[in-house]
N, C-alpha and C positions, 0 to 999 in steps of 0.2 A: 500494500499500499502504500510503500514514501516514493514521493515524489504524485502521486496522483492527486486529479484534481481533486478529488473530494475533502482529502489531506485537505490541500493547498485551497482549497475555500471553507472547510471548516477551519483554517488559522486565524484566518479574519474577526472569526465572529467573539463579539463580548463575551462574558456570561449573560448576559441579561439576552443576549439573542440565542445564546445557545440554549437559553432554557426556554426562551419563547416557541423555538422551532423545534424544540419536542414536543409542545403541548400542539404545534401545527401540524406534526406528523402522525399525533395521538388521533387527532379530527379524521383520519382520515384511513387508521390502522389500526388495526387488535391494539392490543399492548405484546401480543408472543406474535409478531409477523417476524420475519425476520430483518424486513428492514427497520424495526425499532426495535431489535433485538441488538444491532451493529452499530445502531443512536447508543445506546446503552455505554454499549462497549466502550466506544471511543470516546463519551462523557466522561470516564472516568482521567482520564490521560490529558482532555482538552485542557490550555489547546499547546502545549508541545509538541503531545505526542513523539517517545522516544522511539526511535529502533527498535528498538527488541517485542515492543508491546502491538508496533501493525504490523506486523509479520502477517502476511492475508492466510496463509496455513496454522498458526496460533489463533487470529481471529476468529475464523472457522470453526476450528476445534470449540472456540468457548461457547460461538453462538448458535451452533448446530453439535449438539452433545453426541459424541464419539462417530456419527458420524466422517468416510472418508473424505479427505480433498478434493471437491470438485472446482475447480478454477471457472467453469462457465457459470454455476449457479452463486461463486462467489463475485465474478462479474455484474450480474444481474443485479444484483445484491446491490452491489456500491452501488449501478449504473442510477438506478429506481430511487435512493439517499440524496444521491446527484439530483436527479429532476425535481426532489419534493425543497431540496434545499435552494434549487436557483428558482423555485416559485414564490418559497418562503421569502425572496430576499427581492424577488419582483416586488411581491405584493407588500412587502417594508418601501419602495422605491414611492412607488405607486400614491401608499400609503401618505406621507413625506414630499409629494409634491399636488397641492390639489389642484392645478395648473393642468397636470400631463392627465391624470385622472377625470378632469372634467372633458376635456379634449376627446380620451380616449372610452368616454361613454357615449357621446354626440356621435363619434365612430359607431359604435353599437347601436344606437338606434334610428341613425342613417341604413348602415345592414340591415336589420331588420323590418326598413321600412314605415319607422314609427314616428311620421313627419309631426305631427301635432305633441307630441312629447318631445322630440326632435327641437320645433320652433320655441317652446317652455321653458327649455332648457338653452338656449343661446339669450330668450330674453330675461331668464337669471343669472346668466356666466354674463352676460354683458350691466349686466347691474353689479354685480361683483367686484366688477374690472374697474369702473366707475369709481365706486368708493376706496379705490387703490389712487392713495396721492401720487401723483406724476415726480418723475426721478428727472432732476436735475439730467 
């Protein structure tokens, strides 16, 4: 797992973000799913991830009791966790950027041909923008 994009991205999370990511993950998975078990294992070493603790075979043995190492299965579990992490980070970014969020919602309404809601949203969006003081 050393140098994997999953580990590299997990290292960037703060303690609070890591905990919130765990809650996000549990919203989509059972507590005993492989993805959650991998998260829980990696949580113990966050954010350092010493090399001896993130050897794929060792991690696999810990999360899947006693089964023989399966490279493909481990890769799939890591890939799934990475996808959840990407979506979690995108959600954070959207929540922290109100303007982007509004534009995305306008795009959704446009694609779904919800003209009435689209124009109502534009109207409220315009009011919000007018309330923002002009910058020099």
